[in-house]
Every structure is written in structure tokens, then in C-alpha cells.
C-alpha positions in Angstrom: 77.5 55.4 22.9 74.1 56.6 24.2 73.6 60.2 25.4 71.2 61.5 28.0 68.2 63.4 26.7 67.5 66.9 27.9 64.5 65.5 29.9 66.8 63.1 31.8 69.3 65.8 32.5 66.7 68.2 33.9 65.2 65.4 36.0 68.6 64.9 37.6 69.3 68.6 38.0 66.2 69.3 40.0 65.5 66.0 41.7 66.0 65.5 45.4 64.9 61.9 45.3 67.0 60.0 47.9 67.3 63.1 50.1 65.4 63.6 53.4 64.0 66.4 55.5 63.1 69.9 54.6 64.9 71.5 51.6 66.6 74.6 52.9 69.2 77.2 51.8 72.5 77.9 53.6 71.2 80.5 56.1 68.2 78.2 57.1 70.6 75.3 57.5 72.6 77.2 60.0 69.4 78.0 62.0 68.5 74.3 61.9 71.9 73.2 63.1 71.8 75.8 65.9 68.4 74.4 67.0 69.5 70.8 66.9 72.6 71.6 68.9 70.4 73.3 71.5 68.2 70.3 71.7 71.2 68.1 72.4 72.5 70.5 75.0 69.1 70.3 76.8 69.2 66.5 76.8 72.6 66.6 78.4 71.5 69.2 81.0 68.6 66.9 81.9 70.9 63.9 82.4 69.6 62.2 79.2 71.8 60.4 76.8 69.3 61.0 73.9 71.5 63.2 71.7 70.6 62.8 68.0 72.9 63.0 65.0 72.0 65.3 62.2 72.5 64.5 58.5 72.8 67.1 55.8 71.8 65.7 52.4 72.3 67.3 49.1 74.0 67.2 45.7 77.7 67.2 45.3 79.4 70.6 45.7 76.5 72.5 47.2 78.5 73.4 50.4 77.4 70.9 53.0 80.8 70.3 54.5 81.9 74.0 54.1 79.0 75.1 56.2 79.8 72.7 59.0 83.5 73.8 59.0 82.4 77.4 59.3 81.2 76.6 62.8 84.9 76.8 63.9 84.3 80.6 63.8 80.7 80.7 65.1 80.7 82.0 68.7 78.8 79.8 71.2 78.0 79.7 74.9 78.3 76.4 76.8 77.8 75.9 80.5 77.9 79.7 81.1 81.2 80.1 79.3 81.7 81.8 75.9 83.7 80.1 73.2 84.9 81.8 69.9 83.7 78.7 68.0 83.2 75.0 67.9 86.0 72.4 67.6 85.2 70.7 64.3 86.6 67.2 63.8 86.4 66.4 60.1 86.4 62.6 59.6 86.5 61.2 56.1 84.6 58.1 57.1 84.4 56.9 53.4 88.1 56.0 53.7 87.4 53.6 56.6 87.8 49.9 55.6 87.6 48.0 58.8 85.6 48.3 62.1 89.0 48.8 63.8 89.1 52.2 62.2 86.1 53.1 64.3 86.8 51.1 67.5 90.5 51.9 67.7 93.4 49.4 68.2 93.0 46.6 70.8 95.6 46.2 73.5 96.1 43.9 76.5 95.5 45.7 79.8 96.4 44.7 83.3 95.1 46.0 86.7 97.4 48.2 88.7 96.7 49.5 92.2 98.2 52.1 94.5 97.6 53.4 98.0 97.0 57.1 98.6 95.5 59.1 101.5 91.9 58.2 100.5 92.5 54.4 100.1 93.5 52.2 97.1 93.3 53.4 93.5 92.8 51.0 90.7 93.6 51.5 87.0 93.7 49.3 83.9 96.8 50.1 81.9 98.3 48.7 78.7 101.0 46.0 79.3 103.7 48.1 77.6 103.5 50.8 80.2 103.5 48.5 83.3 107.2 49.1 84.1 106.6 52.8 84.4 103.8 52.3 86.8 105.9 49.9 88.9 108.6 52.5 89.1 106.0 54.9 90.5 105.1 52.4 93.4 102.1 50.9 91.7 101.5 47.2 92.1 100.2 44.7 89.5 97.1 42.7 90.5 97.8 39.3 88.9 94.6 37.9 90.2 92.6 40.2 87.9 94.1 38.6 84.8 94.3 40.4 81.5 91.7 42.4 79.6 91.6 43.4 75.9 90.6 47.0 75.7 90.6 49.6 72.9 92.6 52.8 72.5 90.2 55.3 70.8 91.3 56.6 67.4 93.1 60.0 67.5 90.2 61.7 65.6 87.7 61.0 68.5 87.0 64.2 70.5 88.1 63.7 74.1 87.5 67.1 75.8 84.1 68.4 77.0 83.0 71.6 75.3 81.2 72.7 72.1 82.4 70.5 69.3 81.2 68.8 66.1 82.2 65.3 64.9 81.7 65.7 61.2 81.3 62.4 59.3 81.8 63.5 55.7 80.3 61.6 52.8 79.2 59.0 55.3 77.0 57.0 52.8 80.0 56.6 50.6 81.5 54.3 53.2 81.1 50.5 52.8 78.0 48.8 54.1 80.0 47.3 56.9 81.0 50.7 58.2 77.5 52.2 57.7 76.1 49.3 59.8 78.9 49.7 62.4 78.1 53.3 63.2 74.5 52.7 64.1 75.5 52.5 67.7 77.5 55.7 67.4 74.5 57.5 66.0 72.2 56.2 68.7 74.4 56.2 71.8 77.0 58.9 70.8 79.7 56.3 71.4 81.0 52.9 70.6 81.7 49.9 72.8 85.2 51.2 73.2 84.7 54.9 73.7 82.1 57.7 74.3 81.9 61.2 72.9 82.3 63.9 75.5 79.6 66.4 76.6 79.0 69.2 74.2 79.8 67.1 71.1 77.4 66.9 68.2 77.5 64.5 65.3 76.8 65.9 61.9 76.9 63.7 58.8 76.9 64.8 55.1 75.6 62.6 52.4 74.6 62.5 48.7 71.2 61.3 47.4 71.1 57.5 47.6 68.6 57.0 44.7 70.5 58.7 41.9 73.8 58.3 40.0 76.0 58.7 43.1 78.3 55.8 44.2 76.7 55.5 47.6 75.4 52.9 50.0 71.6 52.8 50.4 70.4 53.7 53.9 67.5 51.8 55.4 64.8 53.1 57.8 66.5 51.6 60.8 69.4 54.0 60.4 67.3 56.9 59.0 65.2 56.9 62.2 68.3 57.4 64.3 69.2 60.7 62.7 67.6 64.1 62.0 67.6 64.9 58.3 67.7 68.1 56.3 68.5 68.8 52.6 70.6 71.7 51.4 69.6 73.1 48.1 71.7 75.5 46.0 70.5 79.1 46.0 72.2 81.7 43.8 71.5 84.7 46.0 72.8 83.0 49.1 75.8 81.7 47.2 76.6 85.2 45.9 77.0 86.5 49.5 79.6 83.7 50.1 81.2 84.3 46.7 81.7 88.0 47.5 83.4 87.1 50.8 85.6 84.6 49.0 86.6 87.3 46.5 85.5 85.3 43.4 85.6 87.0 40.0 82.6 89.4 39.8 81.9 88.3 36.3 81.3 84.7 37.5 79.0 85.9 40.3 77.1 88.0 37.8 76.7 84.9 35.5 75.4 82.7 38.3 72.9 85.4 39.5 71.7 85.8 35.9 71.3 82.1 35.3 70.6 80.4 38.7 69.2 77.4 36.9 72.7 76.6 35.7 74.2 76.1 39.2 73.5 72.4 39.0 74.5 70.9 35.6 74.3 67.4 34.1 77.5 66.1 35.5 80.3 68.5 36.5 78.6 71.8 37.0 77.8 72.6 40.7 78.6 75.5 43.1 82.0 74.0 44.0 83.2 73.8 40.3 81.7 77.2 39.6 83.6 78.6 42.6 86.8 77.2 41.3 86.2 78.8 37.9 85.7 82.1 39.7 89.1 81.7 41.3 90.8 80.7 38.0 89.5 83.5 35.8 90.6 86.3 38.1 93.9 86.2 36.2 92.2 87.1 32.9 91.4 90.9 33.0 89.2 91.0 29.9 88.0 88.9 27.0 88.8 91.4 24.3 91.5 89.4 22.7 91.1 86.0 21.1 93.9 84.7 23.3 92.1 85.6 26.5 88.9 84.1 25.2 90.6 80.8 24.5 92.3 80.9 28.0 88.9 81.6 29.6 87.2 78.8 27.7 89.9 76.3 28.6 89.7 77.1 32.3 85.9 76.9 32.3 85.8 73.7 30.3 88.2 72.0 32.7 85.6 72.2 35.4 82.1 72.6 33.9 79.7 70.9 31.5 79.8 72.0 27.8 76.4 73.6 27.9 77.4 75.7 30.9 80.6 76.8 29.2 78.7 77.8 26.1 76.1 79.8 28.0 78.9 81.4 30.1 80.8 82.5 27.0 77.7 84.1 25.4 77.0 86.0 28.7 80.6 87.2 29.0 80.5 88.5 25.4 77.1 90.1 25.5 75.7 91.0 28.9 78.4 91.0 31.6 79.4 94.7 31.2 75.7 95.7 31.8 75.8 94.8 35.5 76.8 97.8 37.7 79.4 96.8 40.2 78.5 97.7 43.9 81.7 99.6 44.4 80.7 102.0 41.6 77.3 102.6 43.1 78.8 103.4 46.6 81.3 105.8 45.0 78.3 107.5 43.3 79.8 107.6 39.8 78.1 110.0 37.4 77.4 107.5 34.6 75.2 105.2 36.6 71.9 107.1 36.3 72.2 107.3 32.6 73.1 103.6 32.4 70.0 102.6 34.4 67.8 104.8 32.2 69.2 103.1 29.1 68.6 99.6 30.6 64.9 100.5 31.2 64.3 102.2 27.8 63.4 100.6 24.5 61.3 97.6 23.8 63.3 95.1 25.9 63.6 96.5 29.4 66.6 94.8 31.2 65.0 94.3 34.6 67.1 91.1 34.9 70.3 93.2 34.8 69.1 95.6 37.5 68.0 92.5 39.5 71.5 91.1 39.4 72.9 94.6 40.2 70.7 94.7 43.4 71.7 91.2 44.4 75.4 92.1 44.0 74.8 95.3 46.0 73.2 93.3 48.9 76.0 90.7 48.8 78.6 93.5 49.1 77.1 95.6 51.9 76.5 92.7 54.2 80.2 91.8 54.2 81.8 92.4 57.7 84.5 94.7 56.4 82.1 97.0 54.6 81.2 99.9 56.9 78.2 102.2 56.3 79.5 105.8 56.0 77.6 109.0 55.3 78.7 109.4 51.7 78.3 105.7 50.7 74.9 105.6 52.4 73.8 108.7 50.4 75.1 107.1 47.1 73.3 103.8 48.0 70.0 105.5 48.6 70.4 107.7 45.6 70.7 104.6 43.4 67.9 102.7 45.1 65.5 105.7 44.7 66.1 106.3 41.0 62.9 106.5 39.1 63.9 103.9 36.6 64.6 101.3 39.3 61.4 99.1 39.5 59.5 99.3 42.7 59.5 95.5 43.2 63.3 95.4 43.1 63.5 98.3 45.6 61.0 96.6 47.8 62.8 93.2 47.7 66.2 94.7 48.5 64.8 96.6 51.5 63.1 93.4 52.6 66.4 91.5 52.5 68.2 94.3 54.4 65.5 94.5 57.1 65.8 90.8 57.7 69.6 90.9 58.4 70.4 90.3 62.0 73.8 92.0 62.7 72.9 94.5 65.5 71.5 97.0 63.0 74.7 97.6 61.0 73.1 96.6 57.6 69.9 98.5 58.4 71.9 101.8 58.4 72.0 101.7 54.6 68.2 102.4 54.4 67.8 104.7 57.5 66.7 108.3 57.4 65.1 108.1 54.0 61.4 108.8 53.9 60.8 106.7 50.7 62.7 103.7 52.0 61.3 104.2 55.5 57.8 103.8 54.1 58.8 100.5 52.4 60.3 99.3 55.7 57.0 100.1 57.5 55.1 98.1 54.9 57.5 95.2 55.5 57.2 95.3 59.3 
């Protein structure tokens, strides 16, 4: 049996061949989607039917679908009314086998009429409900004959308002289905139904020129969609991982070795996240039994080289990273620990870098409130003489860029040294 060379593995890990559009991280993707939804809204407001679908390309497990689903909790204003979030319709289009799955079921319809104060009313109704209409004083117009009409599938949005029709893994569908949705992407509807106002189509797909079992997409379809590529980013992922309460040791590992986020076959942000959930039940790796349990859990999801690297990290370096809670509590041992990291021939700037990234991921969480004592402890750590200036500068830069009505900026306010850094950033 042949094995892949290291060169072939690395080419796959870092290749975006078969992806389209700008390569962005998660926060940039949200900005892009917001802009695209605004463009569609403007088209609707101008009476145009030129809404475009958006496709998010990327490797498996990088969070494409998860970001779209988060729009359920993203406030939006539509036609002057505020909504707490979008309605997200998650459609696993790769499971569709026939065009009927898109069009809906055909049914024979007949024309019914009824008189009211404004004149006659006409309505095409399915044959099976005719008796109910007749009982309500409607009349059947036999001269109109019978029409075959489609009942839209139950996953089709039918109410106006901010919504997303998410077609997940769309290029894993059969070529028949991929061809069949060309009209949907162009006209925001099929022959049998139309999407309501305020609805946006978002597709997710894997690269079509690598080892994925996908259908190749030609230019006729590509020019009917806006494309963007999501790339994995350890720092952005750590903010999400902190909110998801993954094991801190796993977060520390990913921040230390960001190049390991995408492995040869099984390692990706999704499988790493699942490991972070599994290992929470293992408090330490002191005993051989716990080490074996840890390795079994990790090996069930990750590539062998990732597991080997992770085990070495857990044994040697994981305890060096200072947890953000300890910093905000102002524990006495921290300054001595930082001094030790930066002394000797091998200065562990990498460990302090991970500590700063963890600290940022912690303070931007919605449930973490800046208080006088925690702010003092935060600034005391950041202003330690052994903390390299570039780490201090980069952390302040990230904090200054957060847009949350100034909550995060409170961590660096009223400190002359940090204020000077902020002025340099501005």
C-alpha cells in the first residue's frame, strides 16, 4: 500500500485550489455576508430581482455552516423593523436525489370561483380539497379544465423577512441537482415557487479540485454566485473555543501549533473541537491510565502525527501557559513565572504569546465584565517588564479593534503606558 509523502500532505494542507474568492477568517466572513445581504436588500428596494447567492468555500470542518447558523442570533433591521436574528433554513441538498425534491410534489388543480362584495374571486386549488370549497359556496369552473401545479417543499421559506436559505455541501449533490438549482441561484426561485422578500441564499462547498467527493462546478454556475473562501485561523478559533468551553489545554495546543489545525486526513477545527469536549473529563495526565485514555480519545478523531505532537505538548509545555482567570485574579506567582519564561538561553516568547491570545479570547466573551480589580490585574500583567513590547502592542491593537460599544476597550483605559500604545495604533 502506498503512503503519501510529506510534500504531498503539506500541499493538501495549505492548498486552496478549487476554492474561489478572497480567503478570509471568520470575522471577515461575517462582514462579507452582511455586505452581501445589504446588496440584496437594496436590489429588492429598487424593485430589482437581481439577488445573488453567496457561496462559502473551504476545507471540511473549518466552520462554514456553523457561521451561517449563528445568524439566528445576529440582530438585523429589515423594512424599519428590528429582528433578534435571521430565520435560517438549513437544507442538506446533498441528500436530494430527484428534481422533485426541489420542485415539490405535483398535484392536479381546478379553478374555483366565488362572489364577494368586490366581484368574483378566482383560485386554483388541489382536487382533494374541492369539497371543502364547495361547502363554502365556491363554484368549480369546469371550462378551465385541470392544471398540474406543484406544492413547494416544506423547507422553502414562505414568510417575508430576514432569512437565509442555507444549501449545505451543495457541490456534494449529484450533477442533476447541481444543474437543476441554476435557476434558483439566478432567479431566487424555481418554476414552481419563489423565495420571499428578505431571503438570502448561502451555499457551502468543499474544494472541487482535491480529494473531496464533490461535483465539479463550471463557469456558467460560478458566475451566478458570489464566492468567498473561509480559512482556518487559530486566534479566531480560540475566541469561539473559549465561548464553547472547550478544554483549555486543547486551546493552548492549537494556539501553539496553528499549522496543525488542518492535517493530512482527519485533523481539522471540527475534530479538534470534539477532542476539546472529550478530554474535559480527564483532569490531568499524571497517571499512565489517564495518558492512555487521553491518547485513545485523541486518536479516535485526529491524524497520528497530530496526536503525537499533542501528547508531547501536554507532557512538556501545557503547564507553562498562564490561564486568563489566574491573571485577572492577580495571583502572586505570575510575575515570577513570566520572569522565568524570559530568562535563560531559550526565551519562551511563544508561551507568553499563547497566554496573551488566551487572555484576549477570555475578555471578549459577553459574560466577562470589566471590573476595577480585574482591570488593574490585567494591566499589571500587560505592563510587566518581562512581557515583550511587540506582544503588548499586538494585544492592545486587537482590543482597540473590537467593536462592542467600548466594553472591551475598558481593559486598557486609564493607563498611561497603554494609552500611549493606543495613540500609536490610532
